[in-house]
C-alpha positions in Angstrom: -17.0 -4.0 4.7 -14.8 -7.1 5.2 -12.5 -7.1 8.0 -8.9 -8.2 8.5 -6.7 -8.6 11.2 -2.8 -7.2 11.2 -0.8 -7.3 14.3 -3.6 -7.6 16.3 -5.7 -4.7 14.8 -8.8 -4.9 13.0 -8.3 -3.4 9.5 -10.8 -2.8 6.7 -9.9 -5.0 3.6 -9.8 -2.1 1.5 -7.1 0.3 3.0 -7.0 4.1 1.7 -3.4 4.6 0.4 -2.5 8.1 1.3 0.6 8.3 -0.8 -0.4 11.1 -3.3 -1.6 13.4 -0.4 1.0 16.6 -1.0 3.3 14.6 -3.1 3.7 11.9 -5.4 5.1 8.9 -3.1 8.5 9.8 -1.4 10.2 11.2 -4.3 11.4 14.7 -3.3 10.8 16.2 -7.1 7.2 15.9 -6.6 6.7 17.1 -2.9 3.9 19.9 -2.8 2.0 18.3 -5.8 -0.5 15.2 -5.9 -3.7 16.1 -4.0 -4.1 19.1 -2.2 -5.3 19.5 1.7 -8.7 20.0 0.4 -8.6 16.9 -2.1 -7.2 14.6 0.5 -9.9 15.7 2.8 -12.5 14.7 0.4 -11.0 11.3 -0.3 -10.8 10.4 3.3 -14.2 11.5 4.0 -15.5 9.4 1.2 -13.2 6.4 2.3 -14.5 6.8 5.9 -18.2 7.2 4.9 -17.9 4.2 2.5 -16.5 1.9 5.6 -13.0 2.3 5.0 -11.5 2.2 8.6 -7.5 2.0 7.8 -5.4 4.6 6.3 -2.0 4.0 5.0 0.6 6.9 5.2 4.4 7.4 5.7 6.6 10.0 6.8 8.2 10.7 3.6 5.0 10.8 1.5 4.8 14.5 0.2 7.9 15.4 2.8 5.8 14.8 5.7 2.7 16.4 4.1 0.4 13.2 3.7 0.9 12.7 7.5 -0.1 16.1 8.3 -3.3 16.0 6.2 -4.4 12.8 8.0 -3.4 14.5 11.5 -5.8 17.4 10.4 -8.5 15.3 9.2 -8.3 13.3 12.4 -8.5 16.4 14.4 -11.5 17.7 12.4 -13.5 14.6 12.0 -12.4 12.5 15.5 -13.3 9.3 13.8 -13.9 6.3 16.2 -12.1 3.2 15.6 -9.6 4.7 12.9 -6.9 2.3 12.1 -3.4 4.4 11.1 -0.7 2.9 9.4 2.7 5.1 8.9 6.3 4.0 7.6 9.8 5.4 8.0 12.9 4.8 5.9 12.9 7.4 3.1 14.4 10.8 3.2 12.2 13.4 4.2 13.7 15.7 1.6 17.1 16.3 -0.6 19.9 15.5 1.1 18.1 14.3 4.4 19.1 11.1 6.0 17.5 7.7 5.6 17.4 4.4 7.1 16.5 2.4 10.1 19.0 3.1 12.6 17.4 2.8 16.0 17.9 6.3 16.9 16.5 7.5 13.6 13.4 5.3 13.7 12.7 6.9 17.5 13.3 10.2 16.3 10.8 9.6 13.0 8.3 8.1 14.8 8.1 10.9 17.3 7.9 13.5 14.4 5.0 11.1 12.8 3.2 11.2 15.8 3.1 14.9 16.1 2.2 15.4 12.4 -0.7 12.9 12.9 -1.8 14.5 16.3 -1.9 10.9 17.7 0.3 9.4 21.0 0.4 6.2 19.2 0.0 4.6 15.7 -1.6 1.1 15.3 0.9 -0.2 12.9 4.3 1.0 12.1 6.3 -0.3 8.7 10.0 -0.2 7.7 9.6 1.5 4.4 12.4 -0.5 2.8 15.3 -3.0 3.5 18.3 -1.2 5.1 21.4 -3.0 4.1 23.4 -0.7 6.7 21.7 -1.8 9.9 21.3 -5.2 11.0 17.7 -6.0 11.3 18.1 -7.5 15.0 18.6 -3.9 15.9 16.0 -2.2 14.0 13.7 -4.9 15.4 15.0 -4.5 19.0 14.4 -0.5 18.6 10.7 -1.4 17.4 10.2 -3.9 20.3 10.9 -0.9 22.7 8.2 1.2 20.9 5.9 -1.8 21.3 6.6 -2.0 25.2 6.4 1.8 25.5 2.6 1.7 24.0 3.7 4.2 21.0 3.3 1.3 18.3 0.7 -1.4 18.2 2.8 -3.9 16.0 5.5 -3.4 13.3 6.2 -4.8 9.8 8.2 -4.8 6.8 7.8 -3.0 3.3 9.6 -3.8 -0.2 11.3 -6.6 0.8 12.5 -9.8 -1.0 12.4 -13.5 0.0 15.9 -13.7 1.6 15.5 -10.3 3.8 11.9 -11.4 4.9 13.2 -14.8 5.9 16.5 -12.8 8.0 13.8 -10.5 9.6 11.5 -13.5 10.7 14.3 -15.0 12.8 15.2 -11.7 14.3 12.0 -10.0 15.4 8.4 -10.1 15.7 7.4 -8.8 12.4 3.8 -9.3 11.7 3.1 -8.4 7.8 4.4 -7.6 4.6 3.5 -4.5 2.4 4.9 -5.5 -1.1 3.8 -4.5 -4.5 1.5 -7.1 -6.3 -1.0 -7.2 -9.1 -1.9 -9.1 -12.3 1.2 -7.5 -13.9 3.3 -7.6 -10.9 3.7 -11.3 -9.4 7.0 -11.2 -8.1 5.5 -11.9 -4.4 4.4 -15.1 -5.2 7.7 -16.5 -5.9 9.1 -16.3 -2.2 7.3 -13.6 0.2 3.9 -14.8 -0.1 4.8 -18.3 0.6 7.1 -17.0 3.7 3.9 -15.0 4.8 1.6 -17.9 4.6 3.9 -20.4 6.4 4.9 -18.1 9.3 1.4 -16.6 9.6 2.1 -13.2 8.4 -0.3 -10.8 6.9 0.2 -9.1 3.4 -1.3 -6.1 2.1 -0.2 -5.5 -1.1 0.1 -1.9 -2.9 0.0 -1.0 -6.5 -3.3 -3.3 -7.3 -3.7 -1.4 -10.6 0.1 -1.2 -11.7 0.6 2.5 -11.8 -2.8 2.7 -13.4 -2.3 0.1 -16.3 -5.1 -2.2 -15.0 -7.6 0.7 -15.4 -7.3 0.5 -19.4 -6.3 3.8 -19.7 -3.2 2.8 -21.6 -3.8 1.8 -25.1 -1.9 0.3 -27.9 -0.4 2.7 -30.3 -2.1 5.5 -28.3 -0.6 8.4 -26.4 -0.6 8.2 -22.7 -3.3 10.7 -20.8 -2.1 13.7 -19.6 -1.3 13.9 -16.0 -1.0 10.0 -15.6 1.6 8.2 -13.9 3.3 7.4 -17.5 3.7 11.5 -17.7 4.9 11.8 -14.2 7.0 8.8 -13.4 7.0 6.5 -16.3 10.2 4.8 -15.4 9.1 2.1 -13.0 6.3 1.2 -15.7 8.3 1.3 -19.0 8.7 -2.5 -19.1 4.7 -2.9 -19.4 5.0 -1.3 -23.0 4.9 -4.5 -24.9 2.3 -6.7 -26.7 1.4 -9.5 -23.8 0.5 -6.7 -21.4 -1.9 -5.1 -24.0 -3.1 -8.2 -25.0 -4.1 -8.7 -21.3 -5.7 -5.6 -21.2 -7.6 -6.1 -24.2 -8.6 -9.5 -22.6 -9.8 -7.8 -19.5 -11.9 -5.1 -21.4 -13.9 -8.2 -22.8 -14.9 -9.5 -19.4 -15.7 -6.4 -17.7 -14.2 -3.3 -15.9 -10.2 -3.8 -15.7 -10.0 -2.1 -12.6 -12.7 -4.3 -10.8 -11.2 -7.6 -12.3 -8.0 -6.6 -11.0 -8.8 -5.8 -7.2 -11.2 -8.8 -7.4 -8.1 -10.9 -8.5 -6.1 -9.7 -5.7 -8.7 -10.3 -3.1 -9.1 -13.7 -3.8 -5.5 -14.6 -3.8 -4.8 -17.0 -0.7 -2.7 -14.7 1.8 -3.7 -11.2 0.9 -5.1 -9.8 4.1 -6.1 -6.6 2.5 -5.6 -4.3 -0.2 -4.3 -0.8 -0.5 -6.3 1.6 -2.8 -4.9 4.6 -3.8 -7.4 6.9 -5.7 -6.5 10.1 -7.0 -10.6 11.0 -6.7 -13.6 9.6 -4.5 -15.1 7.8 -7.5 -11.8 5.9 -8.2 -12.7 4.0 -4.8 -15.8 2.1 -6.6 -14.0 -0.8 -8.6 -12.5 -1.6 -5.3 -15.9 -1.8 -3.8 -17.6 -3.8 -6.6 -14.5 -6.4 -6.5 -14.9 -7.0 -3.0 -18.3 -8.0 -3.4 -17.8 -9.8 -6.8 -14.8 -11.8 -5.1 -17.2 -12.7 -2.0 -19.8 -13.8 -4.6 -18.0 -15.6 -6.8 -15.2 -17.3 -5.0 -11.6 -18.1 -5.7 -12.7 -20.6 -8.5 -14.1 -17.8 -10.5 -11.0 -16.0 -10.2 -9.1 -18.9 -11.0 -11.2 -19.3 -14.3 -10.6 -15.6 -15.2 -6.6 -16.1 -14.8 -6.9 -19.2 -16.9 -9.0 -17.2 -19.7 -6.2 -14.4 -20.0 -3.3 -16.8 -20.0 -1.9 -16.1 -16.7 -0.1 -18.9 -14.5 -2.2 -19.5 -11.0 
């Protein structure tokens, strides 16, 4: 397994995304759904056995269930060298508070540590931008937690260029976690260039664009039962167009679409590691194949792929 560094922590270049443990992301409507405790354990076992040493979760995933499952797995398996990333911003339930006020950050971290069964998390993320709290106040609270030893380093998620620029001037933010894939290139406009300019890491989530880059969604065909397009179609509805279907059909002519999508990401300058959120252990395979593929054929091959598919480099 290839390695990278985030905030001084050595991470695997494939990070296990735990956003579907006990729910579907942070949406209260889906708390209690997603992967059961047993299914989550199977995914964590498979990831760890394959060399993935970094797990990514959040306090609000599944209303706390994700952190609870990860904590139970840690207590059971006692993995040596595991790096845990968690986050805060979103409400833990309907009507609960949210945001990045210093007092809330301290409270939420304490509850995260309790669910995880840890005294410290290696990497801590602001899960979104809080327009109601000056970023300098948030950074000050996070600096105190670093000094206290309860977090190793901190970063940002779901931010745009101006927000990232403001944060860089206000605190010691070490990396960014944003959506990025062949079908979502927004990060290339401002965020990735800023990360490279200031030496920040970048860990994309959504590498398969909600399953679109697996090839499961086809032109003029019904969506598969239980897929993202049946559970949470709104974020991906804009992908239902001829240009996307032509891209997917082009990928299928070149190989496994999921493997190619991961390989494209691994080869992009500034991408430190990629978050994979499989629903079943066998769905980790494309990420591993892609890491070998990208390593063997280099960035130039990926650029050739992009050119064939008519994507801007």
